[in-house]
N, C-alpha and C positions, 0 to 999 in steps of 0.2 A: 484600310481594307485588306484583309488577308487574301492570300493566293488561292486559286482553285485547288492546288495541291495540298492545301492545309485541311481540306475537308474530305471525308470518307466518300461522300457522294456529291456529284456535281449539283444535284437539286438542293443539297444543304448549302452549297456555296451561293446558289441562286437566291434562296431564302434569306441568307445573311446580307447579300448585296442589296436585295429589295428592302429589307428592314432598314439598313443603313441609309440608302438614298431616300426612302419614305420619311425618315426622321427630320430631313430637311424641308419637307413639304414643297417639292419644287413644282413650278408651273410648267417647266421644260427641263428635260434631261438631254444633255449633249454628249454623244459618244464620238469623239474625234481622236482617232489614233488608239482606241481602247483595244481593238483586235481580239475581242473575245465574244463568243456568242453567248448571250444571256439566255436564261431559260424562260419557260412558259409563265411562271408566276411574275417575273419581272415584267415581261411583255404585257400580260394581263393588267397588272396594277398600273403600269405607265403607258397604256394604250392611248395613241394620239398625242402622247407628250414626249416620246423618246425618239431622238433624230440621230442620224448618222451620216457620215460622208462616205462617198465611195469614188475611187479614181478611174471611173469610166462614165460614159453616157449611157446610164440604164434605160432601158432593160438590157442593153447589150453588154456583154462581158461582166457578168456578176462573179463573185468570188475574189479570191486573194490576189489575182494576177491580171487586174484589168489592163494596164498598159502593155504588158507582154502580149496578152491575147489580142489586144487591138492591133499592135504591130504585126503579129503573125497573120492576122486576117487581112491586112492591107488597107485599113481604113485611112482616109484622109483628114478626118476630124476625130479627135479623142476628147477627153474632158473629165469633168467632175460633176457628181450628182449629190445633192443634199435631199434626204428623204426620211419619212417617218418609218421606223422599223416595225415590221410586223412578224408573223411566224415564219416566213419564208427567208431565203438568203437574197438580200438585196432586192426585194420584190415590193417594198412598201410604196405608198403614195409619194410622189415626187413633189418636193417643195420648190427646188431651183436646180438649174444646170447651167454650166458654162463650158464652151467649147475651146479647145486648143488645137490648133493646126498641126498635123504630123508632117515633119520635115523628112525629106528623102533620106537624110543621113541620120535620123533619130536612132538611138539605142533604147533599150528599156529604161536605163538610168536617166538619159536626157529627157525623154518624154515624161517620166515619172516626176522629175524635179520641176518641169514647167507646169504639169498638172498640179502639183502641191502648192505652187505659188497662187494660181487662180483659185484653187480650192480653199485656201486659208481666207482670202478676201471674200469669196462667196459665203463661207461659214460666218464670218463676222457681220457681213451686211444682212444676211438672212436671219440670223438669230436676233440681231437688233430690231429688225422689222417685226419678227414674230412676238418678241416680248413687248414692244411699244404698241403694235397694232392689233395683236391677236391673230387667230386663224381659225378656219373651218375646214373640216374634211368631209367631203360629200362623195361617197363611193371612193374613187381614186383621186378625185380632184382636190388639191389643196388651194384654198384661197386665202390670201392676206388682204384684208380690207384696204 
C-alpha cells in the first residue's frame, strides 16, 4: 500500500486503501499500530468490521497520548481497549478492555510498555474469539456469543 503522501488528496488515499482491503473480502479488519485515521469511505465500507486498539481505558483518555494523559490525571488504573472504529476518535463500541495498575513511580514509558504487553494479549484473544464465534453490535453493546 502506498503512503498518504503519495496521493494528491487524502480522500484518494482512503479510496485506494478501501479498494485494496476490499479485494481480500475480509470478515474483520484489524488496525493495530496503524496510527492513521481512515476516511469516511473506509469506515462506511467496513462498518462493524474494523477494529482498533487504544492504550487507555476508553472513553477516558482518547487520542494519541493515553498513558501520558492518564498519568497526568492521576488515575490508579490505566489499560487497553479494543473497539470497533466509528466516525469519532476512539469512540466506537467497546469489544474488550484490560486494566493495568498504575505504579507510584511509573513514567509514560514504563506504563506504556506494561499496557502494550496486556494490549497484545487482549488483541490476540479477542480477535480469535471474534473470528471463531462471531459478534453482534446492538447500539454500543458488542456481544460475542
